[in-house]
C-alpha positions as CSV (number, residue, x, y, z in Angstrom):
1,M,-13.1,-0.8,-3.1
2,G,-11.8,-4.2,-2.2
3,R,-7.8,-4.9,-2.4
4,K,-6.6,-1.7,-3.8
5,L,-2.5,-1.9,-3.4
6,Q,-2.4,-5.8,-5.3
7,Y,-2.0,-4.5,-8.3
8,Q,-3.3,-7.3,-10.9
9,L,-2.6,-7.1,-14.8
10,D,-6.2,-8.3,-17.0
11,D,-5.5,-8.0,-20.8
12,E,-6.5,-4.5,-21.1
13,S,-2.8,-3.3,-18.8
14,S,-1.4,-5.8,-20.8
15,E,-1.4,-3.6,-23.8
16,L,-1.3,-0.1,-21.6
17,I,1.9,-2.1,-20.2
18,A,3.1,-2.6,-23.9
19,R,1.7,1.2,-25.1
20,Y,3.8,2.1,-23.2
21,E,8.0,-0.1,-23.4
22,L,6.8,1.9,-27.0
23,F,6.8,5.1,-25.9
24,I,10.1,5.1,-23.9
25,A,11.6,3.8,-27.2
26,C,10.6,6.5,-28.4
27,K,8.3,3.7,-31.4
28,G,4.8,5.0,-30.2
29,P,2.0,7.9,-28.7
30,G,3.1,9.8,-25.8
31,Y,-0.5,10.6,-24.4
32,F,-1.8,8.7,-21.3
33,D,-4.0,9.9,-19.1
34,V,-3.7,9.6,-15.1
35,E,-5.5,6.6,-14.8
36,E,-2.8,4.7,-17.2
37,L,-0.1,6.1,-15.8
38,E,-1.1,5.6,-12.0
39,T,-1.8,1.3,-13.7
40,I,1.8,1.9,-15.3
41,V,3.5,2.6,-11.6
42,D,1.9,0.2,-10.1
43,Y,3.2,-2.9,-12.4
44,F,7.1,-1.5,-12.1
45,L,6.5,-1.4,-8.1
46,Q,5.6,-5.0,-8.7
47,K,7.6,-6.0,-10.8
48,G,10.1,-4.8,-7.8
49,K,11.4,-2.3,-11.1
50,T,10.8,0.9,-9.2
51,K,13.3,3.0,-11.3
52,E,11.0,2.4,-14.3
53,S,7.8,2.5,-11.6
54,S,10.1,6.6,-10.9
55,K,10.5,7.4,-14.4
56,A,6.6,6.9,-15.5
57,L,6.0,8.4,-12.5
58,E,7.9,11.9,-13.5
59,L,6.4,11.1,-17.0
60,G,3.2,12.0,-15.4
61,M,4.1,14.5,-13.8
62,Q,5.2,16.1,-16.4
63,L,1.6,15.3,-18.1
64,H,-0.6,15.7,-15.2
65,P,1.9,18.7,-12.8
66,G,0.4,18.5,-9.3
67,N,-1.6,16.2,-9.8
68,S,-2.4,14.4,-6.3
69,S,-3.4,10.6,-7.0
70,L,0.4,10.5,-9.0
71,Q,1.9,12.5,-5.5
72,T,0.6,9.2,-3.7
73,K,1.6,7.1,-6.1
74,R,5.5,9.2,-5.6
75,A,4.6,8.5,-1.9
76,K,4.2,4.6,-2.6
77,I,7.7,4.1,-4.4
78,Y,9.3,6.2,-1.9
79,L,7.5,3.1,0.3
80,A,9.5,0.8,-1.2
81,L,12.7,2.9,-1.7
82,G,13.2,3.0,2.1
83,E,12.8,6.4,2.2
84,T,9.9,6.8,4.9
85,Q,10.5,10.3,6.3
86,K,10.6,11.8,2.1
87,A,7.2,9.5,2.2
88,L,5.7,10.6,5.2
89,R,6.4,14.3,4.2
90,I,4.2,13.9,1.4
91,L,1.7,12.6,2.5
92,D,0.8,15.2,5.3
93,A,0.5,17.0,2.5
94,L,-2.0,15.4,1.2
95,S,-3.8,14.5,4.4
96,E,-7.1,16.1,4.4
97,S,-7.5,13.8,1.2
98,S,-9.4,10.8,1.8
99,E,-8.4,8.8,-0.1
100,Y,-8.3,5.4,0.0
101,E,-5.1,3.9,-0.5
102,L,-3.5,7.3,0.8
103,M,-5.3,6.8,3.8
104,L,-3.8,3.1,3.7
105,L,-0.3,4.1,3.6
106,K,-0.5,7.7,5.6
107,A,-0.8,4.1,7.8
108,E,2.6,1.9,6.3
109,A,4.4,4.8,6.0
110,L,3.9,5.6,10.4
111,V,4.1,1.5,10.2
112,K,7.8,2.3,9.8
113,S,8.0,5.0,11.8
114,G,8.1,3.0,14.2
115,R,4.6,4.9,15.5
116,S,2.2,1.8,15.3
117,K,-1.2,3.5,17.5
118,E,-1.0,6.9,14.8
119,A,-1.4,3.7,12.7
120,E,-4.3,1.4,14.3
121,L,-5.6,4.6,14.7
122,I,-5.8,5.6,10.8
123,C,-7.0,2.4,10.5
124,N,-9.6,2.2,12.9
125,N,-11.1,5.4,10.6
126,I,-10.9,3.0,7.3
127,I,-12.8,1.1,8.7
128,D,-15.1,3.3,10.8
129,N,-16.4,5.1,7.6
130,E,-16.7,2.5,5.4
131,I,-20.3,0.3,5.2
132,E,-18.3,-2.7,2.7
133,D,-16.4,-4.5,1.5
134,I,-15.0,-4.0,4.8
135,D,-13.5,-7.3,4.2
136,N,-11.3,-6.8,1.7
137,I,-10.1,-3.7,3.1
138,C,-8.8,-5.2,6.3
139,I,-6.7,-7.9,4.5
140,D,-4.9,-4.4,2.8
141,I,-4.9,-3.5,6.1
142,A,-2.9,-6.7,7.7
143,F,-0.6,-6.2,4.9
144,I,0.8,-3.3,6.9
145,F,1.2,-5.1,9.6
146,I,2.7,-8.6,8.4
147,A,5.5,-7.1,6.7
148,D,5.7,-5.2,9.6
149,L,6.1,-8.6,11.6
150,N,3.3,-7.7,13.7
151,I,1.4,-10.5,13.6
152,N,-1.2,-9.5,16.7
153,K,-2.0,-6.0,14.9
154,A,-3.0,-7.9,11.5
155,L,-5.2,-11.5,13.6
156,K,-6.7,-8.2,14.8
157,F,-7.8,-6.3,11.6
158,L,-8.6,-9.7,9.9
159,I,-11.0,-11.3,13.1
160,I,-13.1,-8.0,12.2
161,G,-13.0,-8.5,7.9
162,D,-14.2,-12.4,9.4
163,E,-16.9,-11.2,11.3
164,Y,-18.3,-8.8,8.4
165,N,-17.6,-12.1,5.7
166,N,-16.6,-15.3,7.0
167,K,-16.5,-17.2,4.0
168,N,-13.4,-14.7,2.1
169,I,-11.4,-17.2,1.6
170,D,-8.6,-14.3,0.7
171,L,-8.6,-13.4,4.2
172,L,-8.7,-17.3,5.8
173,F,-5.7,-18.5,4.1
174,E,-4.2,-14.8,5.8
175,L,-5.7,-15.5,8.8
176,A,-4.5,-19.0,8.9
177,F,-1.2,-17.9,7.7
178,C,-1.3,-15.0,10.8
179,Y,-2.2,-18.0,13.6
180,E,0.6,-20.6,12.0
181,Q,2.8,-17.5,13.0
182,A,1.3,-16.7,16.4
183,L,2.1,-20.1,17.1
184,E,-2.2,-20.6,17.3
185,S,-1.2,-24.6,15.7
186,D,-5.4,-24.9,16.7
187,L,-7.2,-21.7,14.6
188,A,-4.9,-22.4,12.2
189,I,-5.7,-25.9,12.0
190,E,-9.6,-24.8,12.9
191,T,-9.1,-21.5,9.6
192,Y,-7.5,-23.9,6.7
193,N,-10.6,-26.7,7.1
194,R,-12.9,-23.4,6.9
195,I,-11.2,-22.7,3.8
196,I,-11.9,-26.4,3.0
197,N,-15.4,-26.0,3.6
198,I,-15.8,-24.2,1.4
199,D,-13.6,-25.2,-1.8
200,S,-12.6,-28.5,-1.0
201,Y,-10.7,-28.4,-3.9
202,L,-8.3,-26.2,-3.1
203,A,-5.0,-27.8,-3.1
204,E,-3.2,-24.5,-1.5
205,A,-5.6,-25.6,1.8
206,W,-4.6,-29.8,2.6
207,F,-0.8,-28.9,1.6
208,N,-1.2,-25.9,4.5
209,L,-3.2,-27.5,6.5
210,G,-0.3,-30.5,5.9
211,Q,2.6,-28.3,6.9
212,V,0.6,-27.7,10.0
213,Y,0.8,-31.2,11.4
214,F,3.6,-31.8,10.0
215,V,5.2,-29.4,12.6
216,L,3.2,-30.6,15.6
217,Q,4.7,-33.9,14.6
218,D,1.1,-35.3,13.6
219,F,2.2,-36.9,11.2
220,H,-0.5,-39.0,10.2
221,K,-2.8,-36.3,10.2
222,A,-0.2,-34.4,8.0
223,L,0.0,-37.6,5.0
224,N,-4.0,-37.8,4.6
225,A,-3.7,-34.0,4.1
226,Y,-0.5,-34.6,1.3
227,D,-3.2,-37.3,-0.1
228,F,-6.3,-35.1,-0.8
229,V,-3.4,-32.3,-2.4
230,L,-2.4,-35.5,-4.7
231,A,-5.8,-36.1,-5.4
232,I,-6.6,-32.8,-7.1
233,N,-3.5,-32.1,-7.9
234,E,-1.2,-35.9,-8.9
235,N,1.6,-33.6,-10.3
236,D,2.0,-31.5,-6.9
237,S,6.2,-31.7,-6.6
238,L,6.4,-30.4,-3.1
239,A,3.5,-32.3,-2.2
240,F,5.2,-35.6,-2.8
241,L,8.3,-34.1,-1.6
242,Q,6.1,-33.3,1.4
243,K,4.5,-36.7,1.7
244,A,8.1,-38.4,1.6
245,H,9.6,-36.6,4.1
246,T,6.5,-37.9,6.3
247,H,6.9,-41.3,5.7
248,F,10.6,-40.8,6.8
249,Q,9.1,-39.9,10.1
250,L,7.3,-41.8,10.6
251,E,9.8,-44.3,9.4
252,E,8.4,-45.9,7.0
253,Y,11.0,-46.2,4.5
254,Q,10.6,-48.0,1.5
255,Q,6.9,-45.7,1.0
256,A,9.5,-43.1,1.3
257,V,11.0,-44.2,-1.3
258,E,8.4,-44.6,-3.7
259,A,7.9,-41.0,-2.6
260,Y,10.3,-39.2,-2.8
261,Q,11.1,-41.0,-7.0
262,D,7.5,-40.0,-7.7
263,Y,9.5,-35.8,-6.6
264,G,12.0,-36.5,-8.3
265,K,10.1,-36.9,-11.5
266,L,8.6,-33.7,-11.9
267,S,11.6,-31.6,-10.9
268,G,14.6,-32.5,-11.7
269,E,16.4,-32.4,-9.0
270,D,18.3,-35.1,-9.3
271,W,20.9,-34.8,-6.6
272,Q,18.2,-34.3,-3.8
273,T,16.2,-37.2,-4.4
274,H,19.0,-39.1,-4.4
275,L,20.2,-37.7,-1.4
276,F,17.2,-38.7,0.5
277,V,16.5,-41.9,-1.5
278,G,20.4,-42.9,-0.3
279,E,19.4,-41.8,3.7
280,C,16.1,-44.2,3.9
281,Y,18.2,-46.6,2.1
282,E,21.0,-46.8,5.1
283,K,18.0,-45.9,7.6
284,L,16.9,-49.4,6.0
285,E,20.5,-51.1,6.2
286,L,20.5,-51.9,2.7
287,F,24.1,-49.6,2.6
288,D,25.0,-51.1,-0.2
289,Q,22.0,-49.9,-2.5
290,A,22.3,-46.6,-0.2
291,I,26.2,-45.9,-1.2
292,V,24.8,-45.8,-4.8
293,C,22.0,-43.4,-4.2
294,Y,24.7,-41.1,-2.6
295,Q,27.4,-42.0,-5.3
296,Q,24.8,-40.9,-8.0
297,S,24.0,-38.0,-6.3
298,L,27.6,-36.8,-6.7
299,L,27.9,-37.0,-10.1
300,D,24.9,-34.4,-10.6
301,K,26.5,-32.5,-6.9
302,A,30.3,-33.0,-6.6
303,D,30.2,-30.0,-3.6
304,N,28.0,-32.5,-1.6
305,Y,28.7,-32.9,2.0
306,D,25.7,-35.1,3.1
307,A,26.0,-36.9,0.4
308,L,29.6,-38.0,1.5
309,T,29.3,-38.5,4.3
310,G,26.5,-40.8,3.9
311,I,28.7,-42.7,2.2
312,A,31.4,-42.4,5.2
313,I,28.7,-43.4,7.3
314,C,27.9,-46.7,5.4
315,L,31.1,-47.4,5.1
316,L,31.6,-47.5,9.0
317,E,28.9,-49.5,9.0
318,K,30.5,-51.9,6.4
319,E,34.2,-51.1,9.0
320,Q,35.2,-50.3,5.7
321,F,37.2,-47.8,7.5
322,E,40.5,-46.8,5.4
323,E,37.5,-45.5,1.9
324,S,35.2,-44.5,5.3
325,L,38.2,-42.0,5.8
326,V,38.5,-40.6,2.1
327,Y,35.3,-39.4,2.7
328,T,35.0,-37.8,5.8
329,Q,38.5,-36.0,4.8
330,R,36.7,-34.7,1.0
331,A,33.9,-33.7,3.4
332,L,35.7,-31.3,5.6
333,E,37.2,-29.7,2.6
334,L,33.5,-28.6,2.3
335,Q,32.8,-28.0,5.6
336,E,35.7,-28.2,8.8
337,D,33.9,-26.4,11.1
338,A,31.1,-29.5,10.3
339,P,31.3,-31.3,14.0
340,D,29.5,-34.7,12.6
341,A,31.9,-35.0,10.0
342,W,35.2,-35.0,13.5
343,V,32.3,-37.7,13.9
344,Y,33.1,-39.5,11.8
345,L,36.7,-39.0,10.9
346,A,37.0,-40.5,13.8
347,E,35.2,-42.9,14.5
348,A,36.9,-44.3,11.0
349,L,40.5,-43.6,12.6
350,V,39.2,-45.9,15.8
351,G,38.6,-49.1,13.5
352,I,42.0,-48.5,12.2
353,E,42.9,-48.6,15.8
354,R,45.4,-44.9,15.4
355,L,43.4,-43.7,18.7
356,D,46.2,-40.0,19.4
357,E,44.4,-38.9,15.9
358,A,41.3,-40.2,16.7
359,L,41.1,-38.5,20.0
360,L,42.0,-35.4,18.4
361,A,39.0,-35.8,15.6
362,Y,36.6,-35.6,18.6
363,L,38.7,-33.2,20.6
364,K,38.0,-31.1,17.2
365,S,34.2,-31.8,17.1
366,I,33.2,-31.2,20.3
367,A,35.1,-28.3,20.7
368,L,33.0,-26.7,17.8
369,E,29.9,-28.7,19.6
370,A,29.9,-29.2,23.1
371,N,26.7,-31.0,23.5
372,Q,27.6,-34.5,22.2
373,P,27.4,-37.0,25.6
374,D,27.6,-39.8,22.9
375,T,31.8,-38.2,21.5
376,L,32.3,-37.7,25.2
377,M,31.8,-41.0,26.1
378,A,34.0,-41.9,22.8
379,I,36.6,-40.0,24.4
380,A,36.6,-41.2,27.4
381,N,37.0,-45.5,26.0
382,I,40.2,-43.7,24.4
383,C,41.3,-41.7,27.3
384,M,41.0,-45.9,29.2
385,D,41.9,-47.4,26.3
386,K,45.3,-45.3,27.2
387,G,45.5,-45.7,30.5
388,E,44.9,-42.3,31.2
389,W,42.6,-42.8,34.1
390,K,41.2,-39.2,34.8
391,M,40.9,-38.0,32.3
392,A,38.6,-40.4,31.1
393,L,36.2,-40.1,34.1
394,E,36.2,-36.8,33.8
395,Y,35.0,-37.2,29.2
396,Y,31.7,-39.2,31.7
397,L,31.1,-37.3,33.8
398,A,30.6,-34.6,31.5
399,A,28.6,-36.6,29.1
400,Y,26.9,-38.3,32.0
401,D,25.7,-34.5,32.7
402,Q,24.3,-34.0,29.3
403,D,23.2,-36.9,28.8
404,N,22.2,-39.9,32.2
405,T,20.3,-42.1,30.0
406,L,24.0,-43.9,27.5
407,E,23.5,-47.4,28.3
408,Y,26.6,-48.4,30.3
409,I,27.2,-45.2,31.7
410,D,26.6,-46.1,35.0
411,L,28.9,-49.6,35.0
412,F,31.9,-47.2,33.2
413,I,31.8,-44.5,35.8
414,A,31.8,-46.6,38.1
415,V,35.1,-48.3,36.7
416,A,37.1,-45.2,36.5
417,F,36.2,-44.1,39.7
418,Y,37.9,-47.7,40.5
419,K,41.2,-47.4,38.2
420,N,40.6,-43.9,39.8
421,G,41.4,-45.4,43.9
422,D,37.8,-44.6,44.8
423,I,35.8,-47.2,46.4
424,T,33.1,-45.0,47.4
425,A,32.1,-43.3,44.5
426,S,32.4,-46.6,42.4
427,T,29.8,-48.8,45.1
428,T,27.0,-45.8,44.1
429,Y,27.3,-45.6,40.4
430,L,28.0,-49.5,40.2
431,K,24.6,-49.8,42.7
432,K,22.9,-47.5,40.1
433,A,24.5,-49.5,36.8
434,I,23.1,-53.0,37.9
435,A,19.5,-51.7,38.7
436,Q,19.4,-50.8,35.3
437,N,21.0,-54.0,34.3
438,L,21.9,-56.8,36.5
439,D,24.2,-58.2,34.2
440,A,26.3,-54.9,35.3
441,E,27.5,-57.0,38.1
442,R,29.2,-59.6,36.5
443,L,30.7,-57.1,33.7
444,F,32.4,-54.4,37.0
445,F,34.8,-57.6,37.9
446,E,35.5,-58.6,34.8
447,V,37.0,-55.3,33.6
448,C,38.5,-54.7,37.4
449,E,40.0,-58.1,37.8
450,D,41.9,-57.0,40.5
451,A,38.7,-56.3,42.8
452,K,37.3,-57.7,45.8
453,R,34.0,-58.6,45.8
454,E,33.6,-57.6,49.7
455,D,35.0,-54.1,49.0
456,F,31.8,-53.0,47.2
457,L,28.8,-52.9,49.6
458,I,26.1,-53.7,46.5
């Protein structure tokens, strides 16, 4: 029986399609039997060409009026078009038939109509009435529930199929996929390993295994899996890309550069490759090399937000603030609602002491994304520089609420409370600051020169 809904084009079918297309162009013979027309309908459906599929079906109904197999294909077309109720009416009219495809289509139509329990009963009935090829039948059934995002039901039938034949690689791939969707990572890993134990040269299994490990942030195991993919196929560009990403996550930036360059040679995605390599050089603090890569990425793709901000960041690190402004402003022309770009703009403005403009840029960023403790702290620092003690305290406390591990945050709050005249609260935070850094006491009294030590019970 097998996966009858999964159309496969062989040489004989190719000749049939060519003959049919000649007929449509009025250049060939004009008779096709039922099985040939079923093949033609399925071919166009598989290609997503429902209009052509419908035309082939109409020819079939003219040549073979009332044929139930072609009626089943009509229902299949309706399902592809999303006209579920029309499909159900046809399938209900043919309900006395126990033909396999019809029963599966009925189950699919019921699922799409929100009648999953009825669909499940039909699927159970299909399995109960078969004595062989249960594994492939379960794959067909699972596809119906996967398309409806009902992963648990799909798993139920795939497990039944696996119990019937635990060596069916197609089924195991679907089973592993469903385990991934159900966030059952351990079972997904176990299933991909089962596939590999059956055929260790299946690059797809190794790649998918690497992807699961990558999501789990088990990067060393992910790297090992991608290396197996490349041992099987040294020209697998996606494996090089994922290998590079993995090295990047491991902070192995030079290895990441090499893998990204291999990816670029195979994929031809030059702008993306330059972008990835530039980010690696940025992490290595090789800012001039990073800028060169980002510039190359811009040459290939001018509206490249990431390359523009990458250059802006590198220039900030090099304290070339005026130059950084140019690239940040270009980035904001592309994505005005990007909170990180407003932060880079603010940092450049701080660097050239345009504090009022910097404050506005920081506030714009916070308006776009509230959860930014570092930005809140930067706003507070500007307020302190401007002598706006109350506002500074408000922003320091807001930053503290989001992340109380920020460096020197307790010390800054202690200073802000002192400037606002609250010695008690200032003492509380100064104690916390000293507990984390013994140098905090000295720094506090350097900033608050008029503070009297005897007022602080440290």
